[in-house]
C-alpha positions in Angstrom: 114.9 113.5 100.2 118.2 114.5 101.7 121.6 113.1 100.8 125.0 114.1 99.7 126.4 113.3 96.2 128.0 109.9 96.2 125.6 108.4 98.8 123.5 106.5 96.3 125.2 103.1 95.9 121.9 101.6 94.8 118.6 103.1 93.8 116.6 105.0 96.4 113.0 104.2 95.7 109.9 106.2 96.8 107.2 103.6 96.3 104.2 105.9 97.1 105.3 108.3 94.3 106.4 105.5 91.9 110.0 106.5 91.2 113.5 105.5 92.1 116.5 107.9 92.2 119.8 106.5 90.8 123.2 108.1 90.6 124.9 106.9 87.4 128.6 106.4 87.1 129.0 109.8 85.4 127.6 111.4 88.6 124.3 112.2 86.7 121.3 111.7 88.9 118.1 110.4 87.3 114.6 109.5 88.7 112.9 106.5 86.9 109.2 106.2 86.8 108.5 102.7 88.1 105.6 101.7 86.0 106.2 98.9 83.4 106.8 100.2 79.9 104.9 97.2 78.4 101.6 98.7 77.4 99.3 95.9 78.7 101.2 95.8 82.0 101.1 99.6 82.3 97.3 99.6 81.7 97.2 97.3 84.8 99.4 99.7 86.8 102.2 97.2 87.1 105.2 98.4 88.9 108.9 97.9 88.2 110.8 97.0 91.4 114.5 97.4 92.2 115.7 93.9 93.1 119.1 94.2 94.8 119.5 90.5 95.3 118.4 89.4 91.8 121.3 88.0 89.8 120.8 88.1 86.0 123.0 87.4 83.0 123.1 90.5 80.8 122.2 89.3 77.3 124.5 91.9 75.7 127.6 91.2 77.8 127.1 87.6 79.0 128.2 88.8 82.4 126.2 88.0 85.6 125.2 91.2 87.5 123.6 91.5 90.9 120.8 94.1 91.1 118.3 94.8 88.4 115.0 96.6 87.9 112.3 94.1 87.0 108.5 94.2 86.3 106.5 91.8 88.3 103.9 91.5 85.5 105.7 91.3 82.2 109.1 90.2 83.5 110.8 93.1 81.5 114.2 93.5 83.0 116.2 96.8 83.1 119.7 97.7 83.9 120.4 100.1 86.8 120.8 102.9 84.3 117.2 102.2 83.1 118.1 100.5 79.8 115.8 97.6 78.8 117.8 94.4 78.8 115.2 91.8 78.2 111.4 91.3 78.0 108.3 92.6 76.1 108.6 96.2 77.2 109.4 98.3 74.2 111.2 101.2 75.8 113.9 101.9 78.4 112.4 103.1 81.7 110.6 106.4 81.6 111.9 109.1 83.9 111.3 112.5 85.6 113.6 115.5 85.7 115.8 115.9 88.8 117.3 119.1 90.0 119.9 119.5 92.8 118.8 122.2 95.2 120.2 123.9 98.3 118.8 126.2 101.0 119.8 127.7 104.3 118.1 126.6 107.5 118.3 128.7 110.6 118.0 126.8 113.9 119.1 127.7 117.4 121.3 130.5 116.2 123.1 128.4 113.6 122.8 128.5 109.9 123.2 125.2 108.0 123.3 124.7 104.2 121.0 121.8 103.2 121.4 120.0 99.9 118.5 118.0 98.4 117.0 116.7 95.2 113.8 117.9 93.7 112.0 115.3 91.5 109.4 116.8 89.2 106.7 114.1 88.9 104.5 116.4 86.9 106.3 115.9 83.6 107.1 112.4 82.2 110.2 111.9 80.0 109.8 108.9 77.7 112.5 106.2 77.7 114.4 105.4 74.5 112.1 103.3 72.3 113.2 100.0 70.6 113.3 100.2 66.8 109.7 100.2 65.4 108.1 100.9 68.8 105.9 103.9 69.5 108.0 106.8 70.8 105.1 108.2 72.9 104.7 107.2 76.5 101.8 107.9 78.8 101.0 107.8 82.5 99.9 104.6 84.1 96.3 104.8 85.1 95.6 105.5 88.8 94.5 102.4 90.7 90.8 102.2 91.2 
């Protein structure tokens, strides 16, 4: 996935790999695993979708915000930074590690520096758990 820092005004989702890349206000880049954190929904392989046109009143601030992550199964709703805002999911969105990389490409006598992101989908990082919730997370089952 090629882009330059600052290009991500909203999440860039790779549906086939079940993640969305987000650039947070602090210029930190994260990749969220887009399976619902609600256990029963995760067992059914329910996805969390980025909904850019969805307007929702944040229960913590009382402000209406456009653009949220939301599970189609449980209705759990997450802020763009992956924090759980509302619903039965017991954790913030799980994520993968992201590394910024660069390489040189030689083509037709020219050398170009290419910057890209590497999302490591082999290792799951659990989202912050709500008080009393299990701290462990697991992969969603593969669809049958």
